[in-house]
N, C-alpha and C positions, 0 to 999 in steps of 0.2 A: 504494500500500500504506500501511496505517496502522501506524505504529510508535509511536504516542503512549503505549502502555503500557510502552514500554522507557525505560530511563534515558537521559540525554543522551548519554553515551559510547556506549551500545549503539545509539542512533539514528544517531549519526555513523558507527559501524562498519557498520551495515546499509546506510546510504546509500552509503558507500564501496564496499561489496561489489556493490551494485546498479549503480553507475557502472562498476565494473570488468567486470561481466557484460555490460553494454551495449556497451562497447568491444570485448570479445571477440566478441560476436555480430556487431557491425559488421565486424570484421576477418574473421570466418568468411564472412560474406556477400560481402565484397569479394574474398576469395581464391577463393571458389567461382565468382564472376562471371568473374574473370580467367582462371581455369583452364578453365572451360567454353567461354568465347568464344574463347580462344586455340586450344584444341584443335579447335573446330568451324570456325574461320575462317582460321587462318593455315596455308597449305599450301606456299607457295613460299619456300624458304630460300636461294635462289640470289641474291636481291637484298637489299640492306640497307634497302630502303624497303618500306612496306606498299602493296600495289596498291590501285587504286580498288575492285575487287571485294572484297578483304579488308576494306578500310575500311568499305564499305557493310555487309558481313556483321557486322563488329564493332559497328557502331552499332545495327543491328537486334537483334542478340543481347543487347546490354546493355539496350536499351529493353525488350525482351520479358522478360528476367530480372528487371529492377527492377519492372516492372508486376506480374509474377507474385508477387514477394516482397511487394509492397504489398498485393495481394489476400489473400495468406495471412495477413499481419499483421492485416489488418482482421477476417478470420474468427476468428483466435485471440482478438482483443480482444472480439469479439461473444460468443464462447463463454465467455470469462473473465467478462464482465459478467453473463451468464446464470447462471453458477455462483455468483458473488457474491450475486446477487439471491436465488437459491434458498437459500443459506446464511444469509442475513439473515432469512428467514421462519421 
């Protein structure tokens, strides 16, 4: 984003807000990943250890979730680039 039209203080404020939003987005993604994979994979609460089956499920779940999130992020970036290009014309 271009904040060059803003004053120095406003640029810093906008940068700070962007960084805060990125942290919140990351935490939301992480929380979603943990919640979903835990609910899908952890079934046995009689043991204090994660079974091999649960461990494998967690690894596959996390990998799938992160790949999906990456693809969605790429698509959003592509759409954002197209929107920016159309606005510049």
